[in-house]
MARSEDO-107331 format. One record per residue (C-alpha): residue in one letter; residue number from 1; x, z, y. Coordinates in steps of 0.25 Angstrom, whole numbers, plus 5000, padded with zeros to 4 digits. Example, Ala and Ser with C-alpha at 12.3 -4.5 7.8 and 13.67 -1.06 7.14 Angstrom:
% MARSEDO-107331
['A', 1, [5049, 5031, 4982]]
['S', 2, [5055, 5029, 4996]]
//
This chain:
% MARSEDO-107331
['M', 1, [4938, 5042, 5012]]
['E', 2, [4935, 5028, 5018]]
['S', 3, [4937, 5020, 5005]]
['K', 4, [4926, 5018, 4995]]
['T', 5, [4934, 5013, 4985]]
['Y', 6, [4937, 5022, 4972]]
['N', 7, [4944, 5018, 4959]]
['I', 8, [4945, 5028, 4948]]
['Y', 9, [4955, 5027, 4936]]
['Y', 10, [4954, 5036, 4924]]
['D', 11, [4963, 5036, 4912]]
['E', 12, [4956, 5043, 4901]]
['E', 13, [4969, 5044, 4892]]
['S', 14, [4977, 5051, 4903]]
['D', 15, [4965, 5058, 4910]]
['F', 16, [4969, 5053, 4923]]
['L', 17, [4959, 5050, 4935]]
['E', 18, [4963, 5042, 4947]]
['V', 19, [4954, 5040, 4959]]
['F', 20, [4958, 5030, 4969]]
['F', 21, [4952, 5029, 4983]]
['G', 22, [4952, 5016, 4991]]
['E', 23, [4963, 5006, 4990]]
['P', 24, [4977, 5008, 4984]]
['S', 25, [4988, 5012, 4994]]
['E', 26, [5001, 5018, 4995]]
['S', 27, [4999, 5033, 4992]]
['Y', 28, [5006, 5046, 4988]]
['A', 29, [5001, 5057, 4977]]
['E', 30, [4999, 5071, 4979]]
['E', 31, [4996, 5081, 4967]]
['V', 32, [4985, 5090, 4973]]
['E', 33, [4983, 5098, 4960]]
['P', 34, [4991, 5097, 4946]]
['G', 35, [4987, 5083, 4941]]
['I', 36, [4979, 5078, 4953]]
['F', 37, [4985, 5069, 4963]]
['V', 38, [4979, 5063, 4976]]
['R', 39, [4985, 5050, 4981]]
['R', 40, [4985, 5048, 4996]]
['D', 41, [4988, 5036, 5005]]
['D', 42, [5002, 5035, 5010]]
['Q', 43, [4997, 5031, 5024]]
['T', 44, [4984, 5038, 5026]]
['D', 45, [4985, 5049, 5016]]
['K', 46, [4971, 5046, 5011]]
['V', 47, [4968, 5049, 4996]]
['T', 48, [4970, 5036, 4988]]
['S', 49, [4968, 5042, 4974]]
['I', 50, [4966, 5055, 4966]]
['N', 51, [4973, 5056, 4952]]
['I', 52, [4969, 5067, 4942]]
['L', 53, [4977, 5070, 4929]]
['S', 54, [4969, 5076, 4918]]
['Y', 55, [4956, 5072, 4925]]
['K', 56, [4946, 5077, 4914]]
['K', 57, [4951, 5091, 4916]]
['R', 58, [4950, 5090, 4931]]
['A', 59, [4938, 5081, 4934]]
['D', 60, [4933, 5091, 4944]]
['V', 61, [4945, 5090, 4952]]
['L', 62, [4942, 5076, 4957]]
['R', 63, [4930, 5080, 4964]]
['S', 64, [4936, 5092, 4971]]
['L', 65, [4948, 5084, 4975]]
['L', 66, [4940, 5073, 4981]]
['K', 67, [4932, 5083, 4989]]
['K', 68, [4945, 5090, 4994]]
['I', 69, [4950, 5076, 4999]]
['N', 70, [4937, 5072, 5004]]
['L', 71, [4934, 5060, 4994]]
['R', 72, [4922, 5056, 4986]]
['L', 73, [4920, 5047, 4974]]
['P', 74, [4906, 5040, 4973]]
['I', 75, [4907, 5044, 4958]]
['N', 76, [4909, 5056, 4949]]
['I', 77, [4920, 5055, 4939]]
['E', 78, [4917, 5063, 4925]]
['L', 79, [4925, 5061, 4912]]
['E', 80, [4920, 5066, 4899]]
//
């Protein structure tokens, strides 16, 4: 991915994680697994964000999903 801009939002109360890549754009979402959504740019089809419900139960999913779509984050995200 060309962009080096990452924004991470986590809501502890609802255990919802969202990772944004690059600048916001018009996009659509697809549920790739139950409770896991990937948003893609309408024009380029590039991934714009990943959304994970019940993140604490699925923390390992983020790493494998990023690998599958060929994206990397410069940090590890771990919640206790």
